[in-house]
C-alpha positions as CSV (number, residue, x, y, z in Angstrom):
1,M,-188.2,-169.9,-150.3
2,S,-185.0,-168.6,-148.9
3,F,-184.0,-168.4,-145.3
4,K,-181.6,-165.6,-144.4
5,S,-179.6,-165.9,-141.2
6,A,-179.9,-163.1,-138.8
7,K,-177.3,-162.3,-136.2
8,I,-179.0,-161.7,-132.8
9,D,-177.1,-159.7,-130.3
10,T,-177.8,-161.7,-127.1
11,T,-175.4,-159.6,-124.9
12,A,-177.3,-156.4,-125.2
13,P,-180.2,-157.5,-123.0
14,V,-177.8,-158.7,-120.3
15,K,-175.9,-155.4,-120.4
16,D,-179.2,-153.5,-120.2
17,K,-180.2,-155.6,-117.2
18,E,-176.8,-154.9,-115.5
19,E,-177.2,-151.2,-116.2
20,S,-180.7,-151.3,-114.9
21,F,-179.6,-153.1,-111.7
22,K,-176.7,-150.6,-111.2
23,Q,-179.1,-147.6,-111.6
24,G,-181.6,-149.2,-109.3
25,R,-178.8,-149.7,-106.7
26,M,-177.6,-146.2,-107.1
27,I,-181.1,-144.8,-106.6
28,A,-181.4,-147.0,-103.5
29,D,-178.1,-145.8,-102.2
30,M,-179.1,-142.1,-102.8
31,D,-182.4,-142.7,-101.0
32,E,-180.5,-144.2,-98.1
33,D,-178.2,-141.2,-98.0
34,V,-181.1,-138.8,-98.1
35,E,-182.7,-140.6,-95.2
36,V,-179.5,-140.6,-93.1
37,N,-179.0,-136.9,-93.9
38,L,-182.6,-136.1,-92.9
39,Q,-182.2,-138.0,-89.6
40,E,-178.9,-136.1,-88.9
41,A,-180.5,-132.8,-89.6
42,Q,-183.5,-133.6,-87.4
43,A,-181.2,-134.7,-84.6
44,K,-179.2,-131.5,-84.9
45,A,-182.3,-129.4,-84.8
46,Y,-183.5,-131.4,-81.7
47,N,-180.2,-131.0,-80.0
48,L,-180.2,-127.2,-80.7
49,D,-183.7,-126.9,-79.3
50,S,-182.7,-129.0,-76.3
51,Q,-179.6,-127.0,-75.7
52,H,-181.5,-123.8,-76.1
53,S,-184.1,-124.9,-73.5
54,K,-181.4,-125.9,-71.1
55,K,-179.6,-122.6,-71.5
56,S,-182.8,-120.6,-71.2
57,L,-183.7,-122.4,-68.0
58,A,-180.2,-121.9,-66.6
59,C,-180.4,-118.2,-67.4
60,K,-183.8,-117.9,-65.8
61,I,-182.5,-119.6,-62.6
62,L,-179.5,-117.3,-62.5
63,M,-181.6,-114.2,-63.1
64,R,-184.0,-115.3,-60.2
65,K,-181.0,-115.9,-57.9
66,S,-179.5,-112.5,-58.7
67,L,-182.9,-110.8,-58.3
68,L,-183.3,-112.5,-54.9
69,K,-179.8,-111.2,-53.9
70,W,-180.8,-107.7,-55.0
71,K,-184.0,-107.9,-53.0
72,K,-182.1,-109.0,-49.9
73,C,-179.6,-106.1,-50.4
74,L,-182.4,-103.6,-50.7
75,K,-184.1,-104.8,-47.4
């Protein structure tokens, strides 16, 4: 019976774990970036809607005021 010695590479699993950890961290960072970008986009859309509503209301008020002025002039 003969026993042959085999060299076992013990550093490979450690490197694989490190790479796996790095990839997992990169994915988590990308997910976080996507969430931040989504929140920013939603905030911008909300602000645009909010600004549009305010401008529309301001325009309606101005139109009513000018219409009232015209009605007074016509009387």
